C-alpha positions as CSV (number, residue, x, y, z in Angstrom):
1,M,-37.2,69.2,20.1
2,V,-34.9,71.1,22.5
3,E,-34.4,74.7,22.0
4,P,-30.8,75.7,20.9
5,L,-28.7,77.3,23.6
6,D,-28.4,81.1,23.4
7,P,-24.8,82.0,22.6
8,Q,-25.3,85.1,24.7
9,M,-26.7,83.3,27.7
10,F,-23.6,84.3,29.8
11,D,-22.9,87.9,30.2
12,P,-19.4,88.6,28.7
13,V,-19.0,91.5,31.2
14,C,-18.9,88.9,34.0
15,P,-16.5,86.2,32.9
16,S,-16.6,82.9,34.7
17,S,-12.9,83.1,35.6
18,A,-13.7,85.9,38.0
19,M,-16.3,83.8,39.8
20,P,-15.5,83.9,43.5
21,I,-17.0,80.5,44.2
22,R,-14.0,78.5,45.4
23,I,-15.9,75.9,47.3
24,G,-15.7,73.5,44.4
25,D,-12.0,73.1,44.9
26,K,-10.7,70.4,47.2
27,W,-10.0,72.4,50.4
28,T,-11.9,75.7,50.6
29,A,-15.2,74.4,51.9
30,M,-13.3,72.4,54.5
31,V,-11.3,75.5,55.6
32,V,-14.6,77.4,55.9
33,L,-16.0,74.6,58.1
34,C,-12.9,74.6,60.2
35,L,-13.2,78.4,60.7
36,E,-16.9,78.3,61.4
37,G,-16.3,78.3,65.2
38,G,-13.9,81.2,65.2
39,R,-10.3,82.2,64.4
40,R,-7.7,79.5,64.1
41,R,-4.0,79.3,63.6
42,F,-2.4,77.6,60.6
43,N,-1.4,74.4,62.5
44,E,-4.8,74.1,64.0
45,L,-6.3,74.0,60.5
46,R,-3.8,71.3,59.5
47,G,-5.1,68.9,62.1
48,P,-8.5,68.1,60.6
49,L,-7.2,68.7,57.1
50,R,-4.7,65.8,57.3
51,G,-4.3,65.4,53.5
52,V,-3.4,69.0,52.7
53,T,0.3,70.0,52.3
54,P,1.4,73.2,54.0
55,K,2.0,74.7,50.5
56,V,-1.5,73.9,49.3
57,L,-3.1,75.2,52.5
58,T,-1.1,78.4,52.2
59,Q,-2.3,78.8,48.6
60,T,-5.9,78.1,49.6
61,L,-5.8,80.6,52.5
62,R,-4.2,83.3,50.3
63,A,-6.8,82.8,47.6
64,M,-9.6,83.0,50.2
65,E,-8.0,86.1,51.7
66,R,-7.8,87.7,48.3
67,D,-11.5,87.0,47.7
68,G,-12.4,88.5,51.0
69,L,-13.5,85.2,52.6
70,V,-11.0,85.2,55.4
71,T,-8.9,87.7,57.3
72,R,-5.3,87.0,58.2
73,T,-4.0,88.6,61.4
74,A,-0.3,88.5,62.1
75,Y,0.8,89.3,65.7
76,D,4.2,90.8,66.4
77,E,5.4,88.1,68.8
78,N,8.2,85.7,69.1
79,P,7.5,83.1,67.8
80,P,5.3,84.8,65.2
81,R,1.6,84.1,65.5
82,V,-0.9,84.3,62.6
83,E,-4.6,83.6,62.8
84,Y,-7.3,83.2,60.2
85,E,-10.9,84.1,60.6
86,L,-14.0,84.0,58.3
87,T,-15.3,87.4,57.2
88,A,-19.0,88.0,56.8
89,L,-18.6,87.1,53.2
90,G,-16.9,83.9,54.1
91,R,-19.6,83.0,56.6
92,S,-22.2,83.5,53.9
93,L,-20.8,80.3,52.2
94,L,-21.8,78.2,55.2
95,T,-25.4,78.0,53.9
96,L,-24.2,77.0,50.4
97,I,-21.9,74.4,51.9
98,A,-24.7,73.0,54.1
99,A,-26.9,72.6,51.0
100,A,-24.1,70.8,49.1
101,R,-23.5,68.5,52.1
102,A,-27.2,67.8,52.3
103,W,-27.4,67.0,48.6
104,S,-24.4,64.7,48.9
105,G,-25.9,62.9,51.8
106,E,-29.0,62.2,49.8
107,H,-27.4,61.5,46.4
108,L,-23.9,60.2,47.0
109,P,-24.9,56.5,46.8
110,A,-26.6,57.0,43.4
111,L,-23.6,59.1,42.2
112,L,-21.1,56.4,43.2
113,E,-23.3,53.7,41.6
114,A,-23.4,55.7,38.4
115,R,-19.6,56.1,38.4
116,D,-19.1,52.4,39.0
117,A,-21.5,51.5,36.2
118,H,-19.8,53.9,33.8
119,D,-16.3,52.8,34.7
120,S,-17.1,49.1,34.3
121,A,-19.0,49.5,31.0
122,P,-17.2,48.1,28.0
123,G,-16.0,50.4,25.3
124,P,-13.6,53.4,25.1
125,S,-13.8,56.1,27.8
126,P,-11.3,58.8,28.1
127,L,-11.5,58.6,31.9
128,R,-10.9,54.8,31.9
129,Q,-8.1,55.1,29.4
130,A,-6.4,57.8,31.5
131,K,-6.7,55.5,34.6
132,Q,-5.1,52.6,32.6
133,V,-2.2,54.8,31.5
134,R,-1.3,55.6,35.1
């Protein structure tokens, strides 16, 4: 018999919505990796991040700046120049990202196999139904 979950297992003083871990979103971890070698301009980041729109990249960088993961430096030049750089806090994510990449390298084939098996299994599945509606 499994023990029931403790309803107080998560501290209400530290709500999960305040969690600064943004690497689960689609772009933050990739931005961190792009900035690993040093400061970069916005258009330099767009190169390897081919699928990101300027709006989404701007939102990602603003959120990362708000969380203290990057600094934004604007230079008073014509044309204007803005550079982004990882803070020490942002650099601390590199270890976590490396661990996630290592896990993915080891387990991605099994994960994809499980997805395929689930998606091809007969019977109702909210995910399959949502895909069919599209």
